[in-house]
C-alpha beads as a LAMMPS data file, in Angstrom:
LAMMPS data file: protein, C-alpha beads

267 atoms
266 bonds

1 atom types
1 bond types

-500.0 500.0 xlo xhi
-500.0 500.0 ylo yhi
-500.0 500.0 zlo zhi

Masses

1 110.0

Atoms # bond

1 1 1 -50.876 265.107 354.718
2 1 1 -52.393 263.213 357.827
3 1 1 -56.064 262.314 358.379
4 1 1 -56.750 261.504 362.196
5 1 1 -59.705 259.710 363.360
6 1 1 -61.079 260.614 367.122
7 1 1 -62.738 257.561 368.379
8 1 1 -66.394 258.754 370.248
9 1 1 -65.977 256.399 372.909
10 1 1 -65.888 257.092 376.203
11 1 1 -62.547 257.943 377.758
12 1 1 -61.219 259.931 374.821
13 1 1 -58.891 262.570 376.317
14 1 1 -60.357 265.774 373.499
15 1 1 -58.339 268.256 375.004
16 1 1 -55.307 266.497 374.718
17 1 1 -56.373 265.634 371.014
18 1 1 -56.716 269.399 370.304
19 1 1 -53.459 270.389 372.189
20 1 1 -51.600 268.004 369.933
21 1 1 -53.218 269.077 366.768
22 1 1 -52.447 272.841 367.576
23 1 1 -48.666 271.767 368.078
24 1 1 -48.935 269.876 364.503
25 1 1 -50.658 272.762 362.861
26 1 1 -48.774 274.902 363.748
27 1 1 -45.504 272.800 362.843
28 1 1 -46.926 273.313 359.290
29 1 1 -48.377 269.680 358.863
30 1 1 -51.596 269.570 357.029
31 1 1 -54.397 267.693 358.936
32 1 1 -57.813 266.242 358.436
33 1 1 -59.845 265.186 361.625
34 1 1 -62.687 262.700 361.710
35 1 1 -64.525 261.697 364.930
36 1 1 -67.277 259.675 365.653
37 1 1 -70.046 259.958 368.757
38 1 1 -70.874 256.616 369.870
39 1 1 -70.421 257.686 373.513
40 1 1 -72.588 260.899 373.088
41 1 1 -75.100 259.624 370.926
42 1 1 -75.732 256.742 373.365
43 1 1 -75.921 259.298 376.332
44 1 1 -78.198 261.568 374.181
45 1 1 -80.805 258.588 373.231
46 1 1 -81.440 257.850 376.610
47 1 1 -81.847 261.147 377.654
48 1 1 -84.237 261.696 374.484
49 1 1 -86.093 258.559 375.672
50 1 1 -85.334 256.369 372.617
51 1 1 -82.726 254.019 373.768
52 1 1 -79.568 252.946 371.813
53 1 1 -80.314 249.366 369.904
54 1 1 -77.716 247.221 368.359
55 1 1 -78.006 244.935 365.926
56 1 1 -75.567 241.830 365.371
57 1 1 -75.189 240.449 361.770
58 1 1 -74.922 236.431 360.945
59 1 1 -71.185 237.115 360.772
60 1 1 -70.899 238.744 364.017
61 1 1 -70.391 242.505 363.535
62 1 1 -72.507 244.779 365.552
63 1 1 -73.902 247.705 364.635
64 1 1 -76.224 250.629 365.457
65 1 1 -80.287 250.154 364.480
66 1 1 -80.446 253.488 362.524
67 1 1 -84.158 254.067 362.304
68 1 1 -84.998 257.722 361.603
69 1 1 -85.380 259.313 364.668
70 1 1 -82.261 257.267 366.105
71 1 1 -80.526 259.164 363.011
72 1 1 -81.768 262.526 364.020
73 1 1 -80.290 261.824 367.430
74 1 1 -77.122 260.746 365.681
75 1 1 -76.654 263.968 363.659
76 1 1 -77.508 266.073 366.847
77 1 1 -74.943 264.197 368.727
78 1 1 -72.370 263.922 366.557
79 1 1 -72.403 267.226 364.676
80 1 1 -74.200 269.415 367.652
81 1 1 -72.021 268.018 370.140
82 1 1 -68.820 266.288 369.310
83 1 1 -68.225 268.179 366.414
84 1 1 -68.618 271.839 367.812
85 1 1 -67.215 270.946 371.063
86 1 1 -63.786 269.622 369.294
87 1 1 -64.169 272.770 366.814
88 1 1 -64.413 275.272 369.354
89 1 1 -61.444 273.775 371.400
90 1 1 -59.311 274.201 368.714
91 1 1 -60.015 277.539 368.007
92 1 1 -59.495 278.657 371.356
93 1 1 -55.771 277.037 370.631
94 1 1 -55.324 279.091 367.665
95 1 1 -56.500 276.384 364.886
96 1 1 -58.428 277.468 362.101
97 1 1 -60.812 274.408 362.359
98 1 1 -64.130 274.366 360.366
99 1 1 -66.808 271.689 361.552
100 1 1 -68.388 269.730 358.647
101 1 1 -70.648 266.682 358.248
102 1 1 -70.296 263.821 355.622
103 1 1 -73.875 265.505 354.484
104 1 1 -71.993 268.785 353.306
105 1 1 -71.306 269.381 349.753
106 1 1 -71.391 265.493 349.508
107 1 1 -68.646 264.843 351.267
108 1 1 -68.666 261.494 352.037
109 1 1 -71.592 259.923 349.219
110 1 1 -72.647 256.579 349.313
111 1 1 -75.160 253.728 348.634
112 1 1 -77.834 253.557 351.544
113 1 1 -78.318 249.906 352.563
114 1 1 -81.632 248.473 350.618
115 1 1 -81.983 245.886 353.627
116 1 1 -79.673 244.729 356.367
117 1 1 -79.529 241.247 358.370
118 1 1 -79.379 240.313 361.734
119 1 1 -79.720 238.153 364.086
120 1 1 -82.696 238.406 366.673
121 1 1 -83.771 235.789 369.236
122 1 1 -81.303 233.163 367.568
123 1 1 -83.102 234.078 363.973
124 1 1 -81.871 235.677 361.136
125 1 1 -84.239 238.788 360.181
126 1 1 -84.137 241.392 357.389
127 1 1 -84.699 244.991 358.546
128 1 1 -85.597 247.468 355.538
129 1 1 -85.919 250.969 357.414
130 1 1 -82.500 251.434 358.258
131 1 1 -80.604 254.684 357.349
132 1 1 -76.791 253.006 356.713
133 1 1 -74.482 252.713 354.360
134 1 1 -70.720 252.856 353.028
135 1 1 -68.761 255.845 351.715
136 1 1 -68.046 255.441 348.227
137 1 1 -66.739 258.970 347.122
138 1 1 -65.064 261.802 349.150
139 1 1 -65.475 265.372 347.763
140 1 1 -61.811 266.071 348.141
141 1 1 -61.698 268.861 345.908
142 1 1 -63.761 270.930 349.159
143 1 1 -61.084 269.768 351.637
144 1 1 -58.154 270.383 349.289
145 1 1 -59.869 273.902 349.172
146 1 1 -59.919 274.028 352.611
147 1 1 -56.210 273.090 353.209
148 1 1 -54.907 275.392 351.051
149 1 1 -56.502 278.327 352.280
150 1 1 -54.991 277.434 355.727
151 1 1 -57.874 275.747 357.306
152 1 1 -58.077 272.292 359.185
153 1 1 -61.203 270.628 358.335
154 1 1 -63.137 268.621 361.367
155 1 1 -65.391 266.283 359.608
156 1 1 -68.770 264.238 361.594
157 1 1 -70.916 261.431 360.481
158 1 1 -73.545 261.237 358.912
159 1 1 -72.558 260.711 355.553
160 1 1 -75.263 261.407 352.742
161 1 1 -76.830 258.922 349.927
162 1 1 -76.670 259.408 346.309
163 1 1 -81.018 260.145 346.620
164 1 1 -79.953 262.760 349.496
165 1 1 -80.569 260.998 352.266
166 1 1 -78.539 261.605 355.257
167 1 1 -77.083 257.882 356.304
168 1 1 -75.312 256.775 359.248
169 1 1 -71.429 255.705 358.187
170 1 1 -69.217 254.024 360.213
171 1 1 -66.445 256.940 360.952
172 1 1 -63.199 254.407 361.025
173 1 1 -63.872 253.511 356.945
174 1 1 -65.151 257.133 356.538
175 1 1 -61.514 258.104 357.661
176 1 1 -59.958 255.295 355.499
177 1 1 -61.426 256.177 352.521
178 1 1 -60.893 260.061 353.152
179 1 1 -56.924 259.143 353.686
180 1 1 -56.888 257.325 350.654
181 1 1 -58.708 259.508 348.548
182 1 1 -56.380 262.486 349.860
183 1 1 -53.425 260.198 349.346
184 1 1 -52.322 260.574 352.945
185 1 1 -48.774 259.645 354.051
186 1 1 -50.576 258.301 357.439
187 1 1 -54.209 257.696 359.199
188 1 1 -54.314 257.428 362.578
189 1 1 -57.095 255.913 364.279
190 1 1 -57.471 257.190 367.437
191 1 1 -59.696 255.590 370.274
192 1 1 -59.919 254.318 374.534
193 1 1 -57.456 251.683 374.551
194 1 1 -53.675 251.473 373.231
195 1 1 -54.419 249.804 369.816
196 1 1 -54.597 246.543 368.837
197 1 1 -54.919 243.690 371.878
198 1 1 -54.540 239.737 371.219
199 1 1 -56.342 239.254 374.046
200 1 1 -58.735 241.745 375.191
201 1 1 -58.832 243.669 377.265
202 1 1 -55.159 242.792 378.358
203 1 1 -53.608 245.791 377.362
204 1 1 -50.100 243.615 377.924
205 1 1 -51.294 241.697 375.016
206 1 1 -50.705 245.186 372.164
207 1 1 -49.900 243.919 368.970
208 1 1 -47.455 246.547 367.723
209 1 1 -46.776 245.669 364.114
210 1 1 -48.976 244.238 361.495
211 1 1 -47.645 243.431 357.865
212 1 1 -49.976 243.102 354.859
213 1 1 -49.667 238.995 355.395
214 1 1 -51.048 239.651 358.540
215 1 1 -54.450 241.161 358.181
216 1 1 -56.551 238.187 358.425
217 1 1 -55.127 237.033 362.152
218 1 1 -55.258 240.892 363.478
219 1 1 -59.121 241.251 362.481
220 1 1 -59.549 237.522 364.300
221 1 1 -58.162 239.073 367.303
222 1 1 -59.725 242.380 367.282
223 1 1 -63.246 242.335 369.065
224 1 1 -66.018 244.745 369.023
225 1 1 -65.347 248.093 367.187
226 1 1 -62.166 246.955 366.659
227 1 1 -63.172 244.845 363.852
228 1 1 -63.870 248.078 362.135
229 1 1 -60.540 249.846 362.636
230 1 1 -58.934 246.691 361.380
231 1 1 -60.921 246.865 358.109
232 1 1 -60.454 250.490 358.025
233 1 1 -56.813 249.992 358.108
234 1 1 -57.048 247.585 354.991
235 1 1 -59.145 249.939 353.242
236 1 1 -56.683 252.917 353.599
237 1 1 -53.074 250.521 352.591
238 1 1 -55.240 249.101 349.533
239 1 1 -56.057 252.471 348.763
240 1 1 -52.393 253.601 348.795
241 1 1 -52.005 255.169 352.382
242 1 1 -48.504 254.385 353.479
243 1 1 -49.222 253.722 356.795
244 1 1 -52.045 252.942 359.962
245 1 1 -51.798 253.274 363.355
246 1 1 -54.379 252.433 365.813
247 1 1 -53.045 255.102 369.194
248 1 1 -54.366 255.695 372.023
249 1 1 -56.275 258.699 372.630
250 1 1 -56.601 258.572 376.257
251 1 1 -52.801 259.864 376.451
252 1 1 -50.770 262.781 376.305
253 1 1 -49.802 264.016 372.556
254 1 1 -51.975 261.275 371.077
255 1 1 -51.332 262.271 367.378
256 1 1 -47.886 262.275 367.640
257 1 1 -47.531 259.708 369.676
258 1 1 -48.927 257.653 367.174
259 1 1 -46.875 259.209 364.655
260 1 1 -43.744 257.920 366.602
261 1 1 -45.446 254.365 366.358
262 1 1 -46.955 254.067 369.765
263 1 1 -49.662 251.653 369.250
264 1 1 -50.305 249.237 366.340
265 1 1 -48.704 250.071 363.224
266 1 1 -50.067 248.745 359.927
267 1 1 -47.690 249.109 357.058

Bonds

1 1 1 2
2 1 2 3
3 1 3 4
4 1 4 5
5 1 5 6
6 1 6 7
7 1 7 8
8 1 8 9
9 1 9 10
10 1 10 11
11 1 11 12
12 1 12 13
13 1 13 14
14 1 14 15
15 1 15 16
16 1 16 17
17 1 17 18
18 1 18 19
19 1 19 20
20 1 20 21
21 1 21 22
22 1 22 23
23 1 23 24
24 1 24 25
25 1 25 26
26 1 26 27
27 1 27 28
28 1 28 29
29 1 29 30
30 1 30 31
31 1 31 32
32 1 32 33
33 1 33 34
34 1 34 35
35 1 35 36
36 1 36 37
37 1 37 38
38 1 38 39
39 1 39 40
40 1 40 41
41 1 41 42
42 1 42 43
43 1 43 44
44 1 44 45
45 1 45 46
46 1 46 47
47 1 47 48
48 1 48 49
49 1 49 50
50 1 50 51
51 1 51 52
52 1 52 53
53 1 53 54
54 1 54 55
55 1 55 56
56 1 56 57
57 1 57 58
58 1 58 59
59 1 59 60
60 1 60 61
61 1 61 62
62 1 62 63
63 1 63 64
64 1 64 65
65 1 65 66
66 1 66 67
67 1 67 68
68 1 68 69
69 1 69 70
70 1 70 71
71 1 71 72
72 1 72 73
73 1 73 74
74 1 74 75
75 1 75 76
76 1 76 77
77 1 77 78
78 1 78 79
79 1 79 80
80 1 80 81
81 1 81 82
82 1 82 83
83 1 83 84
84 1 84 85
85 1 85 86
86 1 86 87
87 1 87 88
88 1 88 89
89 1 89 90
90 1 90 91
91 1 91 92
92 1 92 93
93 1 93 94
94 1 94 95
95 1 95 96
96 1 96 97
97 1 97 98
98 1 98 99
99 1 99 100
100 1 100 101
101 1 101 102
102 1 102 103
103 1 103 104
104 1 104 105
105 1 105 106
106 1 106 107
107 1 107 108
108 1 108 109
109 1 109 110
110 1 110 111
111 1 111 112
112 1 112 113
113 1 113 114
114 1 114 115
115 1 115 116
116 1 116 117
117 1 117 118
118 1 118 119
119 1 119 120
120 1 120 121
121 1 121 122
122 1 122 123
123 1 123 124
124 1 124 125
125 1 125 126
126 1 126 127
127 1 127 128
128 1 128 129
129 1 129 130
130 1 130 131
131 1 131 132
132 1 132 133
133 1 133 134
134 1 134 135
135 1 135 136
136 1 136 137
137 1 137 138
138 1 138 139
139 1 139 140
140 1 140 141
141 1 141 142
142 1 142 143
143 1 143 144
144 1 144 145
145 1 145 146
146 1 146 147
147 1 147 148
148 1 148 149
149 1 149 150
150 1 150 151
151 1 151 152
152 1 152 153
153 1 153 154
154 1 154 155
155 1 155 156
156 1 156 157
157 1 157 158
158 1 158 159
159 1 159 160
160 1 160 161
161 1 161 162
162 1 162 163
163 1 163 164
164 1 164 165
165 1 165 166
166 1 166 167
167 1 167 168
168 1 168 169
169 1 169 170
170 1 170 171
171 1 171 172
172 1 172 173
173 1 173 174
174 1 174 175
175 1 175 176
176 1 176 177
177 1 177 178
178 1 178 179
179 1 179 180
180 1 180 181
181 1 181 182
182 1 182 183
183 1 183 184
184 1 184 185
185 1 185 186
186 1 186 187
187 1 187 188
188 1 188 189
189 1 189 190
190 1 190 191
191 1 191 192
192 1 192 193
193 1 193 194
194 1 194 195
195 1 195 196
196 1 196 197
197 1 197 198
198 1 198 199
199 1 199 200
200 1 200 201
201 1 201 202
202 1 202 203
203 1 203 204
204 1 204 205
205 1 205 206
206 1 206 207
207 1 207 208
208 1 208 209
209 1 209 210
210 1 210 211
211 1 211 212
212 1 212 213
213 1 213 214
214 1 214 215
215 1 215 216
216 1 216 217
217 1 217 218
218 1 218 219
219 1 219 220
220 1 220 221
221 1 221 222
222 1 222 223
223 1 223 224
224 1 224 225
225 1 225 226
226 1 226 227
227 1 227 228
228 1 228 229
229 1 229 230
230 1 230 231
231 1 231 232
232 1 232 233
233 1 233 234
234 1 234 235
235 1 235 236
236 1 236 237
237 1 237 238
238 1 238 239
239 1 239 240
240 1 240 241
241 1 241 242
242 1 242 243
243 1 243 244
244 1 244 245
245 1 245 246
246 1 246 247
247 1 247 248
248 1 248 249
249 1 249 250
250 1 250 251
251 1 251 252
252 1 252 253
253 1 253 254
254 1 254 255
255 1 255 256
256 1 256 257
257 1 257 258
258 1 258 259
259 1 259 260
260 1 260 261
261 1 261 262
262 1 262 263
263 1 263 264
264 1 264 265
265 1 265 266
266 1 266 267
């Protein structure tokens, strides 16, 4: 069992991802694909006159400001654009792909944050109308039913709160939770960089191997959204996943390259 998360940033080669997935499925591998939609959400937000906004937490993490209108746009972009685009590519290649969102059958369930803290103009503010949360439970029964029937699940944010509200969840951490819940042998986190870079954006500073005792240093080296990937790697390893690889989705055969150890391997 392999869980692969495909980044939603600009530059990701979805055709290469689909072709490589098709080869792996044809070879007998069971895959669950997870994807984000940050770039598509940004572009759609601008087109619809509701430009994206981001929040910096007091600890320095950056996340999307998800008010009610942004949540609607996020759902349109992730489910309607990215998910269906990837599913259609896979179906054309003979893969029995099924598009899902984390809302479906409470696939990704968690608690909506009652409030978040952000830094605006140098001061900490509390925001209460944000629709974000963290995946705490994965409906593995649904995924195993699909996998046992020969289908390849393709999962998109958002998730769903315990109260039944759609919530923006981080796709890297959601993929990690999914991999741990399914007992996956490997989690692949594929993006528009070759892996974790010691000195971003210098791709010549790729960190190839990270041991358990080096996780704090890895998170310190991570910049921007890469921090979420390192956190996802730690979550997956802590949940029993044997290996996590942060790899490059801009190249040919991105999944098989990551499985072969191309990128940053956490083990």
